[in-house]
N, CA, C and O of each residue as an XYZ file, in Angstrom:
576
protein
N    -119.276     52.195    219.075
C    -119.730     51.724    217.783
C    -119.440     52.804    216.731
O    -119.806     53.966    216.910
N    -118.795     52.419    215.658
C    -118.438     53.337    214.587
C    -119.560     53.411    213.564
O    -120.109     52.388    213.156
N    -119.894     54.616    213.158
C    -120.909     54.748    212.109
C    -120.219     54.853    210.752
O    -119.115     55.386    210.644
N    -120.876     54.346    209.737
C    -120.339     54.392    208.382
C    -120.611     55.768    207.805
O    -121.744     56.247    207.841
N    -119.595     56.397    207.283
C    -119.727     57.738    206.744
C    -119.975     57.743    205.243
O    -120.680     58.612    204.730
N    -119.400     56.778    204.540
C    -119.548     56.708    203.091
C    -119.690     55.250    202.681
O    -119.269     54.344    203.399
N    -120.290     55.041    201.515
C    -120.326     53.706    200.937
C    -120.340     53.844    199.434
O    -120.651     54.909    198.900
N    -120.005     52.777    198.757
C    -120.103     52.773    197.301
C    -120.972     51.594    196.895
O    -121.089     50.610    197.626
N    -121.570     51.704    195.735
C    -122.361     50.626    195.158
C    -121.524     50.036    194.026
O    -121.051     50.766    193.155
N    -121.343     48.728    194.039
C    -120.499     48.062    193.055
C    -121.355     47.229    192.108
O    -122.235     46.483    192.537
N    -121.082     47.369    190.816
C    -121.761     46.612    189.768
C    -120.774     45.628    189.162
O    -119.662     46.012    188.799
N    -121.164     44.375    189.048
C    -120.424     43.414    188.227
C    -120.947     43.583    186.809
O    -122.157     43.677    186.602
N    -120.052     43.623    185.831
C    -120.486     43.853    184.462
C    -119.429     43.377    183.473
O    -118.328     42.995    183.869
N    -119.760     43.400    182.201
C    -118.833     42.998    181.140
C    -117.998     44.177    180.650
O    -116.821     44.014    180.329
N    -118.607     45.371    180.591
C    -117.926     46.556    180.061
C    -118.023     47.705    181.068
O    -118.928     48.535    180.977
N    -117.091     47.753    182.027
C    -117.192     48.742    183.104
C    -117.322     50.193    182.652
O    -118.183     50.909    183.166
N    -116.509     50.647    181.722
C    -116.589     52.057    181.341
C    -117.928     52.372    180.676
O    -118.525     53.411    180.955
N    -118.393     51.504    179.820
C    -119.667     51.729    179.131
C    -120.820     51.821    180.122
O    -121.663     52.712    180.014
N    -120.862     50.900    181.094
C    -121.939     50.901    182.077
C    -121.818     52.119    182.999
O    -122.826     52.731    183.351
N    -120.592     52.472    183.388
C    -120.384     53.653    184.240
C    -120.871     54.915    183.537
O    -121.540     55.748    184.148
N    -120.545     55.057    182.284
C    -120.969     56.268    181.558
C    -122.498     56.323    181.403
O    -123.082     57.406    181.420
N    -123.140     55.164    181.253
C    -124.606     55.106    181.235
C    -125.154     55.676    182.550
O    -126.036     56.534    182.534
N    -124.630     55.197    183.691
C    -125.124     55.648    184.989
C    -124.781     57.105    185.254
O    -125.517     57.783    185.972
N    -123.681     57.609    184.693
C    -123.388     59.047    184.783
C    -124.538     59.840    184.167
O    -124.990     60.835    184.734
N    -125.003     59.395    183.012
C    -126.112     60.078    182.330
C    -127.413     59.950    183.115
O    -128.178     60.910    183.205
N    -127.672     58.767    183.685
C    -128.909     58.554    184.434
C    -128.966     59.461    185.650
O    -129.991     60.094    185.906
N    -127.866     59.530    186.407
C    -127.878     60.192    187.707
C    -127.253     61.581    187.743
O    -127.285     62.246    188.778
N    -126.683     62.029    186.619
C    -125.983     63.308    186.639
C    -124.638     63.202    187.334
O    -124.106     64.206    187.808
N    -124.084     62.002    187.401
C    -122.775     61.766    188.007
C    -121.679     62.135    187.006
O    -121.951     62.386    185.832
N    -120.455     62.161    187.483
C    -119.295     62.477    186.650
C    -118.208     61.435    186.866
O    -118.199     60.721    187.868
N    -117.295     61.363    185.906
C    -116.126     60.502    186.043
C    -115.110     61.280    186.880
O    -114.807     62.429    186.561
N    -114.578     60.673    187.945
C    -113.608     61.396    188.768
C    -112.298     61.623    188.005
O    -112.057     60.970    186.989
N    -111.460     62.531    188.480
C    -110.174     62.757    187.814
C    -109.320     61.488    187.862
O    -109.469     60.673    188.771
N    -108.427     61.323    186.883
C    -107.552     60.147    186.897
C    -106.577     60.216    188.073
O    -106.382     61.282    188.657
N    -105.969     59.085    188.419
C    -104.998     59.088    189.522
C    -103.857     60.073    189.257
O    -103.527     60.380    188.112
N    -103.273     60.551    190.341
C    -102.156     61.489    190.241
C    -101.058     60.900    189.359
O    -100.723     59.720    189.465
N    -100.509     61.739    188.490
C     -99.443     61.299    187.591
C     -99.939     60.876    186.218
O     -99.138     60.550    185.342
N    -101.272     60.878    186.021
C    -101.842     60.480    184.734
C    -102.735     61.605    184.214
O    -103.576     62.129    184.944
N    -102.546     61.968    182.953
C    -103.341     63.041    182.354
C    -104.769     62.595    182.087
O    -105.696     63.398    182.186
N    -104.959     61.315    181.746
C    -106.284     60.793    181.410
C    -106.452     59.388    181.989
O    -105.480     58.745    182.385
N    -107.704     58.925    182.029
C    -107.955     57.546    182.441
C    -107.372     56.571    181.422
O    -106.918     55.490    181.798
N    -107.377     56.932    180.139
C    -106.767     56.059    179.123
C    -105.287     55.872    179.402
O    -104.770     54.762    179.271
N    -104.591     56.945    179.787
C    -103.169     56.829    180.138
C    -102.989     55.877    181.314
O    -102.105     55.019    181.297
N    -103.827     56.029    182.332
C    -103.750     55.139    183.493
C    -104.005     53.689    183.071
O    -103.270     52.781    183.459
N    -105.056     53.488    182.273
C    -105.421     52.140    181.850
C    -104.276     51.467    181.089
O    -104.001     50.284    181.292
N    -103.616     52.218    180.219
C    -102.497     51.658    179.443
C    -101.306     51.288    180.323
O    -100.461     50.491    179.914
N    -101.228     51.857    181.530
C    -100.122     51.547    182.437
C    -100.315     50.213    183.157
O     -99.380     49.689    183.763
N    -101.523     49.669    183.090
C    -101.839     48.416    183.782
C    -101.421     47.214    182.947
O    -101.280     47.322    181.730
N    -101.222     46.060    183.597
C    -100.986     44.831    182.831
C    -102.170     44.577    181.891
O    -103.303     44.941    182.205
N    -101.911     43.965    180.764
C    -102.943     43.755    179.735
C    -104.217     43.124    180.299
O    -105.317     43.516    179.910
N    -104.090     42.171    181.195
C    -105.274     41.474    181.723
C    -106.128     42.354    182.641
O    -107.283     42.021    182.905
N    -105.581     43.468    183.128
C    -106.340     44.376    183.996
C    -106.857     45.602    183.263
O    -107.650     46.359    183.824
N    -106.432     45.818    182.029
C    -106.889     46.992    181.276
C    -108.385     46.888    181.020
O    -108.883     45.845    180.599
N    -109.092     47.978    181.278
C    -110.544     48.009    181.065
C    -111.331     47.230    182.096
O    -112.518     46.979    181.893
N    -110.704     46.834    183.205
C    -111.376     45.957    184.165
C    -112.204     46.686    185.216
O    -112.950     46.052    185.962
N    -112.083     48.015    185.284
C    -112.839     48.749    186.299
C    -113.017     50.203    185.864
O    -112.241     50.737    185.072
N    -114.059     50.819    186.405
C    -114.336     52.227    186.144
C    -115.236     52.710    187.271
O    -115.847     51.895    187.962
N    -115.328     54.012    187.466
C    -116.158     54.541    188.548
C    -116.791     55.855    188.120
O    -116.361     56.493    187.159
N    -117.818     56.239    188.855
C    -118.397     57.570    188.693
C    -118.840     58.057    190.059
O    -119.119     57.270    190.964
N    -118.899     59.379    190.185
C    -119.202     59.983    191.476
C    -120.233     61.089    191.334
O    -120.408     61.679    190.267
N    -120.903     61.347    192.435
C    -121.842     62.459    192.518
C    -121.020     63.746    192.607
O    -120.225     63.895    193.536
N    -121.188     64.677    191.669
C    -120.377     65.897    191.712
C    -120.611     66.744    192.971
O    -119.759     67.553    193.339
N    -121.750     66.561    193.623
C    -122.016     67.301    194.862
C    -121.377     66.633    196.067
O    -121.293     67.230    197.140
N    -120.926     65.389    195.894
C    -120.319     64.658    196.997
C    -121.313     64.040    197.956
O    -120.914     63.480    198.977
N    -122.598     64.127    197.656
C    -123.627     63.621    198.562
C    -123.920     62.136    198.317
O    -123.974     61.350    199.263
N    -124.105     61.760    197.066
C    -124.469     60.384    196.738
C    -123.285     59.443    196.803
O    -122.137     59.888    196.836
N    -123.552     58.144    196.822
C    -122.467     57.169    196.892
C    -121.678     57.087    195.586
O    -122.207     57.364    194.510
N    -120.431     56.711    195.694
C    -119.599     56.418    194.527
C    -120.141     55.127    193.910
O    -120.530     54.204    194.626
N    -120.163     55.072    192.590
C    -120.539     53.846    191.885
C    -119.276     53.264    191.275
O    -118.520     53.967    190.604
N    -119.049     51.973    191.511
C    -117.862     51.284    191.013
C    -118.313     50.136    190.128
O    -119.246     49.409    190.471
N    -117.650     49.974    188.986
C    -118.021     48.962    187.993
C    -116.809     48.082    187.751
O    -115.736     48.567    187.393
N    -116.990     46.770    187.952
C    -115.872     45.849    187.792
C    -116.235     44.750    186.802
O    -117.341     44.209    186.813
N    -115.269     44.441    185.951
C    -115.480     43.405    184.945
C    -115.444     42.032    185.616
O    -114.557     41.735    186.416
N    -116.420     41.213    185.272
C    -116.468     39.820    185.711
C    -116.688     38.954    184.472
O    -117.269     39.415    183.489
N    -116.231     37.714    184.513
C    -116.333     36.870    183.316
C    -117.747     36.359    183.019
O    -118.090     36.122    181.860
N    -118.562     36.192    184.053
C    -119.893     35.633    183.840
C    -120.909     36.729    183.576
O    -120.780     37.846    184.076
N    -121.910     36.402    182.794
C    -122.990     37.338    182.525
C    -124.031     37.296    183.625
O    -124.002     36.418    184.487
N    -124.943     38.237    183.593
C    -126.038     38.276    184.562
C    -126.993     37.128    184.277
O    -127.397     36.914    183.134
N    -127.353     36.388    185.328
C    -128.188     35.211    185.146
C    -129.540     35.341    185.830
O    -130.562     34.964    185.258
N    -129.557     35.868    187.044
C    -130.802     35.932    187.811
C    -131.088     37.362    188.241
O    -130.272     38.263    188.046
N    -132.255     37.550    188.827
C    -132.678     38.869    189.308
C    -131.700     39.400    190.353
O    -131.172     38.646    191.171
N    -131.468     40.727    190.310
C    -130.632     41.371    191.321
C    -131.256     41.188    192.702
O    -132.480     41.199    192.836
N    -130.430     41.021    193.719
C    -130.918     40.997    195.097
C    -131.016     42.422    195.638
O    -131.781     42.682    196.566
N    -130.254     43.336    195.069
C    -130.277     44.750    195.442
C    -130.419     45.542    194.151
O    -129.822     45.180    193.137
N    -131.188     46.603    194.172
C    -131.290     47.439    192.980
C    -131.384     48.907    193.378
O    -131.651     49.238    194.533
N    -131.163     49.764    192.416
C    -131.230     51.203    192.630
C    -132.620     51.695    192.265
O    -133.172     51.318    191.232
N    -133.186     52.547    193.128
C    -134.408     53.266    192.808
C    -133.996     54.686    192.437
O    -133.418     55.401    193.256
N    -134.290     55.089    191.220
C    -134.002     56.446    190.764
C    -135.241     57.270    191.082
O    -136.289     57.084    190.464
N    -135.126     58.173    192.036
C    -136.269     58.878    192.623
C    -136.637     60.117    191.824
O    -136.241     61.223    192.192
N    -137.375     59.960    190.753
C    -137.777     61.095    189.918
C    -139.194     61.573    190.209
O    -139.589     62.643    189.746
N    -139.967     60.794    190.974
C    -141.351     61.169    191.240
C    -141.624     61.564    192.671
O    -142.784     61.677    193.068
N    -140.584     61.777    193.454
C    -140.752     62.116    194.870
C    -141.638     63.344    195.044
O    -141.394     64.395    194.451
N    -142.664     63.190    195.863
C    -143.573     64.303    196.145
C    -144.697     64.451    195.140
O    -145.627     65.225    195.363
N    -144.628     63.723    194.039
C    -145.682     63.803    193.026
C    -146.657     62.650    193.207
O    -146.278     61.591    193.706
N    -147.901     62.843    192.808
C    -148.912     61.792    192.899
C    -149.738     61.759    191.620
O    -149.760     62.710    190.839
N    -150.403     60.652    191.439
C    -151.345     60.505    190.335
C    -150.726     60.712    188.965
O    -149.621     60.249    188.682
N    -151.476     61.429    188.114
C    -151.055     61.649    186.726
C    -149.759     62.452    186.630
O    -148.946     62.218    185.736
N    -149.566     63.401    187.551
C    -148.350     64.204    187.536
C    -147.119     63.315    187.776
O    -146.095     63.470    187.110
N    -147.229     62.390    188.726
C    -146.138     61.456    189.007
C    -145.891     60.555    187.803
O    -144.748     60.382    187.381
N    -146.948     59.987    187.254
C    -146.816     59.091    186.114
C    -146.172     59.804    184.927
O    -145.330     59.224    184.242
N    -146.555     61.044    184.681
C    -145.969     61.810    183.572
C    -144.468     62.014    183.784
O    -143.689     61.898    182.837
N    -144.056     62.318    185.021
C    -142.627     62.506    185.315
C    -141.863     61.196    185.114
O    -140.766     61.192    184.556
N    -142.445     60.089    185.570
C    -141.807     58.780    185.403
C    -141.687     58.412    183.929
O    -140.637     57.945    183.489
N    -142.744     58.619    183.173
C    -142.723     58.277    181.752
C    -141.732     59.137    180.974
O    -141.071     58.639    180.063
N    -141.620     60.412    181.317
C    -140.655     61.284    180.634
C    -139.226     60.807    180.905
O    -138.406     60.753    179.988
N    -138.928     60.465    182.151
C    -137.583     59.973    182.485
C    -137.339     58.611    181.834
O    -136.229     58.328    181.384
N    -138.363     57.777    181.784
C    -138.245     56.476    181.130
C    -137.858     56.658    179.663
O    -136.969     55.966    179.168
N    -138.503     57.560    178.983
C    -138.203     57.811    177.568
C    -136.757     58.287    177.399
O    -136.075     57.873    176.462
N    -136.290     59.151    178.300
C    -134.903     59.639    178.231
C    -133.923     58.482    178.402
O    -132.927     58.396    177.683
N    -134.205     57.596    179.350
C    -133.287     56.493    179.636
C    -133.328     55.415    178.560
O    -132.301     54.803    178.265
N    -134.486     55.174    177.974
C    -134.575     54.224    176.852
C    -133.705     54.725    175.701
O    -133.054     53.925    175.030
N    -133.685     56.027    175.466
C    -132.837     56.589    174.411
C    -131.356     56.371    174.701
O    -130.540     56.354    173.779
N    -131.002     56.201    175.984
C    -129.612     55.916    176.367
C    -129.277     54.429    176.313
O    -128.120     54.045    176.480
N    -130.298     53.583    176.078
C    -130.059     52.151    175.986
C    -130.714     51.319    177.066
O    -130.585     50.095    177.054
N    -131.421     51.949    178.009
C    -132.129     51.211    179.054
C    -133.327     50.487    178.445
O    -133.771     50.808    177.342
N    -133.838     49.507    179.183
C    -135.010     48.750    178.745
C    -136.166     49.035    179.709
O    -136.020     48.912    180.925
N    -137.307     49.412    179.151
C    -138.533     49.623    179.933
C    -139.163     48.252    180.130
O    -139.622     47.638    179.167
N    -139.189     47.769    181.360
C    -139.723     46.436    181.647
C    -141.240     46.480    181.718
O    -141.921     45.694    181.058
N    -141.773     47.403    182.522
C    -143.218     47.551    182.647
C    -143.525     48.828    183.403
O    -142.645     49.420    184.026
N    -144.766     49.242    183.345
C    -145.227     50.371    184.144
C    -146.213     49.833    185.164
O    -147.238     49.254    184.805
N    -145.899     50.027    186.434
C    -146.792     49.588    187.504
C    -147.596     50.802    187.953
O    -147.043     51.758    188.495
N    -148.889     50.754    187.726
C    -149.755     51.881    188.059
C    -150.117     51.887    189.534
O    -150.123     50.841    190.183
N    -150.417     53.060    190.060
C    -150.774     53.225    191.467
C    -151.963     52.346    191.819
O    -152.865     52.120    191.013
N    -151.928     51.858    193.059
C    -153.066     51.102    193.588
C    -153.355     51.626    194.996
O    -152.908     52.718    195.349
N    -154.081     50.876    195.789
C    -154.450     51.341    197.138
C    -153.247     51.463    198.075
O    -153.328     52.169    199.079
N    -152.135     50.790    197.769
C    -150.978     50.790    198.673
C    -149.752     51.501    198.117
O    -148.969     52.055    198.889
N    -149.563     51.501    196.807
C    -148.334     52.001    196.206
C    -148.607     53.021    195.110
O    -149.619     52.951    194.412
N    -147.689     53.967    194.972
C    -147.733     54.903    193.853
C    -147.145     54.223    192.621
O    -146.533     53.160    192.733
N    -147.321     54.813    191.471
C    -146.795     54.276    190.225
C    -145.271     54.212    190.264
O    -144.624     55.041    190.903
N    -144.706     53.224    189.577
C    -143.261     53.126    189.389
C    -143.007     52.380    188.082
O    -143.899     51.731    187.536
N    -141.768     52.485    187.591
C    -141.422     51.837    186.330
C    -140.153     51.011    186.509
O    -139.060     51.573    186.582
N    -140.279     49.685    186.582
C    -139.097     48.824    186.590
C    -138.401     48.873    185.224
O    -139.051     48.844    184.179
N    -137.064     48.947    185.259
C    -136.273     49.043    184.035
C    -135.024     48.179    184.168
O    -134.763     47.603    185.224
N    -134.260     48.097    183.091
C    -132.957     47.440    183.095
C    -131.946     48.368    182.459
O    -132.254     49.075    181.500
N    -130.713     48.362    183.005
C    -129.668     49.177    182.398
C    -129.126     48.486    181.152
O    -129.685     47.480    180.716
N    -128.070     48.997    180.583
C    -127.565     48.496    179.307
C    -126.950     47.107    179.377
O    -126.633     46.522    178.341
N    -126.775     46.560    180.594
C    -126.321     45.175    180.737
C    -127.345     44.308    181.447
O    -127.035     43.186    181.847
N    -128.568     44.816    181.607
C    -129.645     44.009    182.165
C    -129.831     44.099    183.672
O    -130.664     43.381    184.225
N    -129.075     44.968    184.359
C    -129.271     45.140    185.801
C    -130.561     45.899    186.048
O    -130.823     46.927    185.424
N    -131.369     45.372    186.973
C    -132.659     45.983    187.275
C    -132.506     47.259    188.085
O    -131.632     47.360    188.946
N    -133.363     48.234    187.801
C    -133.518     49.421    188.614
C    -134.937     49.913    188.420
O    -135.614     49.491    187.483
N    -135.395     50.790    189.280
C    -136.755     51.318    189.179
C    -136.746     52.828    189.114
O    -135.941     53.491    189.768
N    -137.647     53.358    188.323
C    -137.959     54.787    188.397
C    -139.076     54.886    189.416
O    -140.127     54.262    189.268
N    -138.844     55.660    190.430
C    -139.759     55.724    191.574
C    -140.118     57.171    191.851
O    -140.879     57.452    192.777
C-alpha cells in the first residue's frame, strides 16, 4: 500500500490570482517561481491561448510543510455551503479569553484583507471558541 506524501487543496473561483494572493496573506504562503523559461507569471500567462489566460494560480508554503493551494477559474459562482473547508489554527493551545482575543485579532486582520466575519462561536461545555468566516469569494473557513 502506497502512502500519500503530498496533497494540494484546490479552490474553484472566478478570479484565481486574486483569491490566491488573499490566501498567501492569510497563511503566510508565497507565489512559487514561474515555469522555467519565463521571467514572470505574467509572461507565462501571456504565452497561453486567450481562453486560458488568468485561469489558474497557486501558492505554496515557503517552509514546504503545508499543502500547495491551487485556484482554478470556473464559470459558475458559489451556490451552497462548502463540503470541505480550511481551519486556520491561530488559537492552538490557548483557552478562554486568551484564545478568543487571538481569534478576534486575526479576524480583524483578515477582514481588512476582504474576508467576511460570519459569527463568533463562544466556548461551551464541548468546544472552544472559533470564528467562521468567508474568503473574498465566499468560501467558508474557520479561525480555530
